[in-house]
C-alpha positions in Angstrom: -10.2 26.7 -12.6 -9.6 24.4 -9.6 -6.7 22.0 -9.8 -7.6 18.3 -9.7 -5.6 16.0 -7.4 -5.3 12.3 -7.5 -5.7 11.0 -4.0 -4.7 7.3 -4.1 -5.5 5.2 -0.9 -3.8 1.8 -0.5 -6.2 -1.1 0.0 -5.4 -4.1 2.3 -7.6 -6.7 0.6 -8.1 -9.0 3.5 -11.5 -8.0 4.6 -13.3 -11.0 3.0 -13.5 -14.6 3.7 -13.8 -15.6 0.0 -10.0 -16.3 -0.3 -10.0 -19.9 1.1 -6.1 -19.8 1.7 -6.7 -17.0 4.2 -8.7 -19.2 6.5 -5.4 -20.5 8.0 -5.1 -17.0 9.5 -8.7 -16.0 10.0 -10.8 -19.2 10.5 -14.0 -17.4 11.3 -14.4 -16.6 7.5 -14.5 -12.8 7.6 -10.8 -12.2 6.8 -8.8 -9.9 9.2 -12.1 -8.4 10.5 -11.7 -11.3 12.9 -8.8 -9.5 14.6 -10.6 -6.2 14.5 -13.8 -7.6 16.0 -12.1 -9.7 18.7 -9.6 -6.9 19.9 -9.7 -7.0 23.7 -7.9 -4.9 26.4 -4.4 -6.0 26.9 -3.2 -7.4 30.3 -1.3 -4.0 30.8 -4.6 -2.2 30.6 -4.1 -0.8 27.0 -7.4 -0.9 25.0 -7.6 -0.3 21.3 -11.4 -0.6 20.9 -12.4 0.8 17.6 -15.3 -0.3 15.4 -16.1 0.3 11.7 -19.3 2.4 11.1 -20.0 0.2 8.1 -19.7 -3.0 10.0 -17.6 -6.1 9.3 -18.5 -5.9 5.6 -17.2 -8.3 2.9 -15.1 -6.1 0.5 -15.2 -8.7 -2.1 -18.9 -8.1 -2.5 -19.6 -5.7 -5.5 -22.6 -4.2 -3.7 -20.4 -3.3 -0.7 -17.8 -1.7 -3.0 -20.3 0.3 -4.8 -21.1 2.0 -1.5 -17.5 2.5 -0.7 -16.7 3.9 -4.1 -19.4 6.5 -3.6 -18.1 7.4 -0.2 -14.5 7.7 -1.6 -15.2 9.9 -4.6 -17.6 12.1 -2.6 -14.6 12.9 -0.3 -12.0 13.3 -3.0 -10.4 9.8 -3.0 -10.4 8.9 -6.6 -7.7 6.2 -6.9 -7.3 2.9 -5.1 -3.9 1.2 -4.9 -4.6 -2.4 -4.3 -2.0 -4.4 -2.3 -1.5 -7.3 -4.6 0.1 -10.7 -3.8 1.5 -13.6 -5.6 2.5 -16.8 -3.8 3.0 -20.4 -4.9 2.6 -19.3 -8.6 -0.8 -17.7 -8.2 -2.5 -14.6 -6.8 -3.4 -14.3 -3.2 -6.2 -12.1 -1.8 -7.2 -10.9 -5.3 -10.9 -11.4 -4.6 -11.4 -7.9 -3.3 -10.2 -6.4 -6.5 -11.6 -8.9 -8.9 -14.9 -9.7 -7.4 -15.5 -6.6 -5.4 -14.1 -3.4 -7.0 -14.1 -4.5 -10.7 -17.6 -6.0 -10.5 -19.0 -2.8 -8.8 -21.3 -1.1 -11.4 -19.9 2.3 -10.6 -16.1 1.4 -10.6 -15.6 3.7 -13.5 -15.8 6.6 -11.1 -12.5 5.7 -9.8 -9.0 4.6 -11.1 -6.9 1.9 -9.6 -3.4 0.4 -9.8 -1.4 -2.3 -8.2 1.3 -2.3 -5.6 3.0 -5.8 -5.7 3.3 -6.5 -2.0 6.2 -9.1 -2.7 7.2 -9.6 1.0 7.6 -12.9 2.8 4.5 -14.1 4.8 4.9 -15.4 8.3 2.3 -15.9 11.1 1.8 -12.2 11.8 -1.8 -12.4 10.6 -2.6 -15.3 12.9 -3.2 -13.8 16.3 -2.9 -17.2 17.9 0.7 -17.4 16.8 1.9 -13.8 16.2 3.2 -13.5 19.8 5.0 -16.8 19.8 8.3 -18.1 18.6 6.5 -19.7 15.7 5.3 -16.2 14.6 8.3 -15.4 12.4 8.3 -18.7 10.6 8.1 -18.0 6.8 5.0 -19.6 5.2 5.4 -18.1 1.7 8.4 -16.4 0.2 7.6 -13.2 -1.8 10.6 -13.5 -4.1 10.1 -15.2 -7.5 12.3 -16.6 -10.2 12.2 -15.5 -13.9 9.6 -18.0 -15.1 7.3 -17.0 -12.2 8.0 -13.4 -12.8 6.9 -13.7 -16.4 3.7 -15.3 -15.3 3.1 -12.3 -13.1 3.7 -9.9 -16.0 1.3 -11.7 -18.3 -1.4 -11.9 -15.6 -1.0 -8.2 -14.6 -1.1 -6.9 -18.2 -4.0 -9.0 -19.4 -6.2 -8.8 -16.3 -5.6 -5.2 -15.1 -3.6 -2.9 -17.4 -6.2 -3.4 -20.1 -9.0 -2.0 -17.9 -10.2 1.4 -18.9 -9.8 2.7 -15.4 -6.4 1.4 -14.7 -4.3 4.4 -13.5 -1.8 5.7 -15.9 0.8 8.5 -16.1 1.3 9.9 -19.6 -0.6 6.8 -20.8 1.7 4.4 -19.1 0.2 1.9 -16.6 1.6 2.6 -13.1 2.9 -0.5 -11.3 4.4 -0.2 -7.8 6.8 -2.7 -6.2 7.0 -2.9 -2.5 10.2 -4.8 -1.8 12.8 -4.4 -4.5 15.4 -6.3 -2.5 13.2 -9.3 -2.4 12.7 -9.0 -6.2 16.4 -8.8 -6.8 17.0 -11.8 -4.5 14.5 -14.0 -6.4 15.6 -13.0 -9.9 19.3 -13.5 -9.1 20.9 -10.2 -9.0 20.7 -6.6 -10.3 21.5 -7.4 -13.9 18.9 -10.2 -14.2 16.4 -7.9 -12.4 17.1 -5.2 -14.9 16.6 -7.6 -17.8 13.4 -8.8 -16.2 11.9 -5.3 -15.8 12.9 -4.6 -19.5 10.9 -7.7 -20.4 8.0 -6.2 -18.4 8.3 -2.9 -20.3 8.5 -4.7 -23.7 5.4 -6.8 -23.0 3.5 -3.6 -21.8 4.4 -1.9 -25.1 3.3 -5.0 -27.1 -0.1 -4.6 -25.5 -0.5 -1.1 -26.9 0.8 1.2 -24.2 3.6 3.7 -24.7 5.6 2.3 -21.8 5.4 1.0 -18.2 5.7 3.5 -15.3 7.6 1.6 -12.6 7.2 3.0 -9.1 8.8 1.7 -5.9 8.3 2.3 -2.1 11.2 3.8 -0.2 12.3 2.4 3.2 14.8 4.9 4.5 18.1 4.5 2.7 18.3 0.8 3.7 21.2 -1.3 2.4 20.3 -3.4 -0.6 22.0 -6.5 -1.9 22.8 -5.5 -5.4 23.9 -9.1 -6.5 21.2 -11.3 -5.1 23.9 -13.6 -3.8 27.1 -11.8 -2.5 26.1 -10.1 0.8 29.1 -7.7 0.4 27.6 -6.3 -2.8 25.7 -3.4 -1.1 23.9 -0.3 -2.4 21.1 1.9 -1.5 17.6 2.6 -2.8 19.1 5.5 -4.8 21.3 3.0 -6.6 18.2 0.8 -7.3 16.4 3.7 -9.0 19.3 4.4 -11.3 20.3 0.8 -12.2 16.8 -0.5 -12.7 15.2 2.4 -14.5 12.6 3.2 -11.9 10.3 6.1 -12.9 9.0 7.4 -9.5 9.0 6.7 -5.8 6.7 7.1 -2.9 6.2 5.7 0.6 3.9 3.1 2.0 3.9 4.1 5.7 5.5 6.8 7.9 6.7 3.9 10.2 9.3 3.0 7.4 11.2 6.2 8.0 10.1 7.9 11.2 9.8 7.3 14.9 6.1 6.9 15.3 5.9 6.3 19.0 4.9 10.0 19.7 2.4 12.7 18.8 1.2 12.9 15.2 2.1 16.6 15.1 5.7 15.7 16.2 6.1 13.3 13.3 5.1 15.8 10.6 8.4 17.8 10.7 10.3 14.6 10.0 7.9 13.8 7.1 8.7 17.2 5.6 12.4 16.6 5.9 12.1 13.2 4.3 10.2 14.7 1.3 12.9 17.4 0.9 15.7 14.8 1.1 14.1 12.7 -1.6 13.4 15.7 -3.8 17.1 16.6 -3.6 18.8 13.2 -3.8 16.7 11.4 -6.3 16.6 11.9 -10.1 13.0 10.7 -10.4 9.8 12.2 -9.1 8.7 11.7 -5.5 5.1 11.6 -4.9 4.1 12.8 -1.4 2.7 10.3 1.0 0.4 10.6 4.0 -0.1 8.0 6.7 -3.1 8.2 9.0 -1.4 6.6 12.0 0.2 3.4 13.3 -0.8 0.9 15.9 -0.7 -2.8 15.1 -1.9 -4.0 18.5 -5.1 -5.6 17.1 -2.8 -8.3 15.7 -1.4 -9.3 19.0 -2.4 -10.4 22.5 0.6 -8.7 24.2 1.1 -5.1 24.0 3.3 -3.9 21.1 5.4 -0.7 21.4 5.1 1.9 18.6 1.8 3.7 18.7 1.1 7.1 17.0 -0.7 9.5 19.4 -3.3 12.1 18.7 -3.8 11.2 15.0 -7.1 13.1 15.0 -8.8 14.2 11.8 -7.6 17.8 12.5 -4.0 16.7 12.8 -4.2 14.5 9.7 -5.6 17.3 7.7 -2.3 19.1 8.4 -0.5 16.4 6.7 -2.8 16.5 3.7 -2.2 20.3 3.4 1.6 19.6 3.4 1.0 17.2 0.5 -1.1 19.7 -1.4 1.5 22.4 -0.9 4.3 20.1 -2.0 2.4 19.3 -5.3 1.6 23.0 -5.9 5.3 23.8 -5.6 5.9 21.1 -8.3 3.5 21.8 -11.2 5.6 19.6 -13.4 4.4 16.6 -11.5 1.3 14.5 -11.9 -0.8 15.6 -8.9 -0.6 12.3 -7.1 -0.7 11.7 -3.3 -0.5 8.2 -1.9 -2.3 7.6 1.4 -2.0 4.8 4.0 -4.7 3.8 3.8 -8.3 3.1 2.9 -8.8 0.2 5.3 -5.6 -0.8 7.3 -7.6 -1.4 10.5 -5.2 -3.7 12.2 -2.4 -1.1 11.8 -4.7 1.8 12.7 -4.1 3.7 9.5 -7.4 3.9 7.7 -9.8 6.4 6.1 -13.0 4.4 6.5 -15.4 5.8 9.1 -15.2 4.5 12.6 -17.1 5.0 15.9 -14.3 7.4 17.2 -14.2 10.1 14.6 -17.0 9.1 12.3 -16.2 10.4 8.7 -13.5 12.7 10.1 -10.5 11.3 8.2 -12.4 11.5 4.8 -13.7 14.8 5.7 -10.2 16.1 6.2 -9.3 15.1 2.5 -12.5 16.7 1.3 -11.5 20.0 3.1 -8.0 20.1 1.6 -8.5 18.9 -1.9 -12.1 19.7 -2.8 
């Protein structure tokens, strides 16, 4: 019998104009497709110049998502991880999930889960300001206090965990947190964060689930403020996992731990070393992660250093084979691979077909896992 793998691709839910608050960044009303569509050669001569084969579609349209779901499952992508945002006491960019994916008639063919992208927001998404001194000005803080956290908990459980196709491990809904340091900062320290996550678990159990599966992203072994206040109270991601009762870890992007300004094949040995390190040093499961590339020049007028070279479908296939081999060596793990991403066009890390490689990235997954 062929083993079935869960290939979970992150979704950046900004390719829609339906979220009115996003018009401050992309006034044309098509979301961040605006930056993709208007990308021009840099003064230095560098040209990005990619185009989506499907066009600048509205991914909050259920008919669009029905098409994308068919393409995903046909190539072995059977889980979407939605980047999920909460600012000013309410969701942001939730339209793609709520109005697109969840209203698509065929969404039962796929599972989905949430990654709370609880980072601060500045003017990075606004190309007119991203290169300027104003670019780093914080617009919204991603940290929340306890009352706001409880609102998040109730919203997530009632609106998403209860969906039949929400992704679960051993019956427990999986919920990923992107920036644990920001979570600790907002809640006021490690102990209060632990109590808040225990509350999240208890509310999840009250809704009929055996427990909550908490997952976090790993950013090297960056120093973490364990107190929320005292800058001298430092720890690492490993401490976070133990102290907060985290159930598993994965990555969001190779750029978070590797030098990406080189050939893709030169990056892969460092990826293998990182997976090996996490396996040895962490007491919780690590799920292997594959990034398709990195180049965020579409978000800027000036050239930005840090561009993955030679990220062809053939080379990305090598990364997927590494992930498959990792899971096959660990039959005790749920067979989950996280992928960056389905549609991170402005970071040049996407699976959706383009005018350069066609369906090559998706075909790479199909060759390895199907």
